[in-house]
C-alpha positions in Angstrom: 17.3 -6.2 9.4 20.4 -5.4 7.7 19.5 -1.7 7.2 18.4 -1.6 10.9 21.6 -3.3 12.0 23.8 -0.9 9.9 22.0 2.1 11.5 22.6 0.9 14.9 26.3 -0.2 14.2 27.2 3.5 13.7 25.9 4.4 17.2 27.4 1.3 18.5 30.9 2.3 17.2 30.8 5.7 18.8 29.9 4.3 22.2 32.6 1.5 21.8 35.2 4.2 21.2 34.2 6.3 24.1 34.0 3.3 26.5 37.4 2.0 25.0 39.1 5.2 26.0 38.0 4.9 29.6 38.9 1.3 30.0 42.2 1.6 28.4 43.1 4.6 30.7 41.9 2.7 33.9 43.8 -0.4 32.9 47.0 1.7 32.4 47.2 2.2 36.3 47.8 -1.5 36.7 50.0 -1.7 33.7 52.4 1.1 35.0 52.1 -0.5 38.5 53.1 -4.0 37.0 50.3 -5.5 39.1 50.4 -9.4 39.0 47.9 -12.1 39.9 49.1 -14.0 43.0 49.4 -17.7 42.9 46.4 -19.9 43.6 44.3 -16.8 43.2 40.5 -16.9 43.6 39.2 -15.9 40.1 35.9 -14.6 38.8 35.3 -14.6 35.0 32.6 -11.9 33.9 31.1 -13.1 30.4 29.8 -10.0 28.6 27.0 -11.6 26.3 23.5 -10.2 25.4 20.1 -11.5 25.0 19.6 -11.0 21.3 20.3 -13.4 18.5 20.3 -13.6 14.8 24.0 -12.5 14.8 25.9 -15.6 13.6 28.0 -17.5 16.0 29.2 -14.5 18.1 27.6 -16.0 21.4 29.1 -19.3 20.6 32.4 -18.2 20.1 32.2 -16.3 23.6 30.9 -19.5 25.3 33.8 -21.5 23.6 36.4 -19.1 25.1 34.8 -19.4 28.5 35.1 -23.2 28.4 38.7 -23.0 27.5 39.3 -20.6 30.5 37.6 -23.2 32.8 39.9 -25.8 31.4 42.8 -24.0 32.6 41.2 -22.9 35.9 38.2 -25.2 36.7 37.7 -23.5 40.1 37.0 -20.0 38.5 33.4 -18.6 39.1 31.3 -17.2 36.5 29.2 -14.0 36.1 27.3 -14.1 33.0 25.7 -10.8 31.4 23.0 -11.9 28.9 20.8 -15.0 28.3 22.6 -16.3 25.3 25.8 -17.4 26.9 24.0 -18.5 30.0 21.9 -20.8 28.2 24.8 -22.4 26.6 27.0 -22.6 29.7 24.6 -23.7 32.4 24.1 -27.1 30.8 27.6 -28.2 31.6 29.1 -25.4 33.8 26.0 -24.5 36.0 28.2 -25.2 39.1 30.6 -22.4 38.3 27.8 -19.8 37.7 27.3 -17.5 40.9 25.3 -14.7 39.2 23.6 -13.8 36.0 22.0 -10.8 34.5 19.3 -10.8 31.8 17.7 -7.9 29.6 21.3 -7.2 28.3 22.0 -5.7 24.8 18.5 -4.2 24.1 20.2 -0.8 23.6 23.5 0.8 23.7 25.2 0.0 27.1 25.6 2.9 29.6 28.2 3.2 32.4 25.2 3.2 34.9 24.3 -0.4 33.8 28.0 -1.3 34.3 28.2 0.3 37.7 25.2 -1.7 38.8 26.6 -4.9 37.7 30.0 -4.1 39.4 28.0 -3.3 42.8 26.3 -6.7 42.6 29.7 -8.5 42.1 31.1 -6.8 45.0 28.2 -8.0 47.2 29.0 -11.6 46.5 30.1 -13.4 49.6 33.2 -14.7 48.2 36.2 -12.2 47.7 38.2 -12.6 44.4 41.8 -11.6 43.9 41.4 -11.6 40.1 38.4 -10.5 38.2 38.6 -11.1 34.3 36.0 -9.6 32.1 35.7 -11.7 28.8 34.0 -10.1 25.8 34.1 -10.0 22.0 36.4 -7.4 20.5 35.9 -5.7 17.3 38.7 -6.2 14.6 37.0 -5.3 11.4 33.4 -5.1 10.0 33.7 -8.9 9.3 35.8 -10.3 12.1 36.0 -10.2 15.7 38.0 -12.1 18.5 37.7 -12.6 22.3 39.6 -10.5 24.6 40.1 -10.4 28.5 40.5 -7.4 30.6 41.7 -7.9 34.1 41.0 -6.1 37.4 42.9 -6.8 40.6 42.1 -6.9 44.2 43.3 -4.2 46.6 46.0 -6.5 48.0 47.4 -7.3 44.6 47.5 -3.7 43.5 49.2 -2.5 46.8 51.8 -5.3 46.5 52.7 -4.3 42.9 56.2 -3.4 42.1 55.7 0.2 41.2 52.9 1.0 43.7 54.9 3.6 45.4 54.8 5.7 42.3 51.2 6.4 42.7 50.0 8.8 45.3 46.9 7.0 46.5 45.3 6.8 49.9 44.7 3.4 51.4 41.0 4.2 52.0 40.5 5.1 48.2 41.9 1.8 46.9 38.4 0.0 47.2 36.9 2.9 45.3 39.5 2.5 42.6 39.1 -1.1 42.2 35.2 -0.8 41.8 35.8 2.1 39.5 38.3 -0.1 37.4 35.8 -3.0 37.3 32.8 -0.7 36.1 35.0 0.7 33.4 36.1 -2.7 32.2 32.5 -3.9 32.2 31.4 -1.0 30.3 34.1 -1.4 27.7 33.2 -4.9 27.5 29.4 -4.4 27.0 29.9 -1.5 24.5 32.5 -3.3 22.3 30.4 -6.6 22.5 27.4 -4.6 21.4 29.4 -3.2 18.4 30.4 -6.7 17.5 27.0 -8.0 17.9 25.6 -5.4 15.4 28.4 -5.9 12.9 27.8 -9.6 13.0 23.9 -9.3 12.7 24.4 -6.9 9.7 26.7 -9.6 8.1 24.3 -12.5 9.0 21.2 -10.8 7.5 23.4 -9.8 4.4 24.2 -13.4 3.9 20.6 -14.5 4.7 19.5 -12.1 1.9 22.0 -13.4 -0.5 21.0 -16.9 0.3 17.3 -16.1 0.0 18.2 -14.5 -3.6 20.0 -17.7 -4.6 17.2 -19.8 -3.6 14.5 -17.7 -5.5 16.7 -18.0 -8.6 16.9 -21.6 -8.4 13.4 -22.1 -7.7 12.7 -19.7 -10.7 14.7 -21.8 -12.9 13.0 -25.0 -11.6 9.5 -23.4 -12.2 10.4 -22.4 -15.8 11.7 -25.7 -16.7 8.6 -27.6 -15.2 6.4 -25.1 -17.0 8.1 -25.7 -20.3 8.1 -29.4 -19.7 4.2 -29.3 -19.1 3.7 -27.1 -22.2 5.7 -29.6 -24.3 3.8 -32.5 -23.0 0.6 -30.7 -23.9 1.8 -30.1 -27.3 2.8 -33.5 -27.9 -0.6 -34.8 -26.8 -2.4 -32.2 -29.0 -0.2 -33.2 -32.1 -0.5 -36.9 -31.3 -4.3 -36.5 -31.1 -4.4 -34.5 -34.2 -2.4 -37.1 -36.2 -4.5 -40.0 -34.9 -7.7 -38.3 -36.2 -6.2 -37.6 -39.7 -5.2 -41.2 -39.9 -8.7 -42.4 -38.8 
């Protein structure tokens, strides 16, 4: 499994770099416009997890970060991508979950999948001023952290301080928001997939080392037991021979 994860990690890294370029470029529009979240905004948190395990505590860390966000904003709604975080969060935060998706993480994510998720989110009955995409960000082959990408509503963007610097027609603003959310989800899924493959490789490497150490310990125990049995048999033979000579 370590070899398989190492092979998949190279492909996942390429997909992560491509999606990151799209996501950062899309978010730069909001940064240049100095878009801000209004007070008492309705917030939706999209948690980018997966269905697969055997990758250490990567899903637990994401669930922990989600709980921390809900402490600051207990009325925020959740959309969960993947069964792992859903299983961890629905026990205590089921009232916050409004939508969930399965069959996530089986292969490298695509923009089509992200666009489908974004479409389903915009079909929810509630309108959100702020949509935050929470995911695992890749730091190094042995470390990762949790990161949030924000996408804003049409009203929030149109009320930005530098909105006038962008020549965007009003009828195009909803399309821009949906495209920005799809880019953010695509980035989150791709980078989360790379983190998962890296964590899985490390977990399998640690499992192999632990198994090797366990085999070595049992080998030593086996040799000691074997020597003790042989020594006991020799003592019995010598004792019996000595008794025979005396008799």
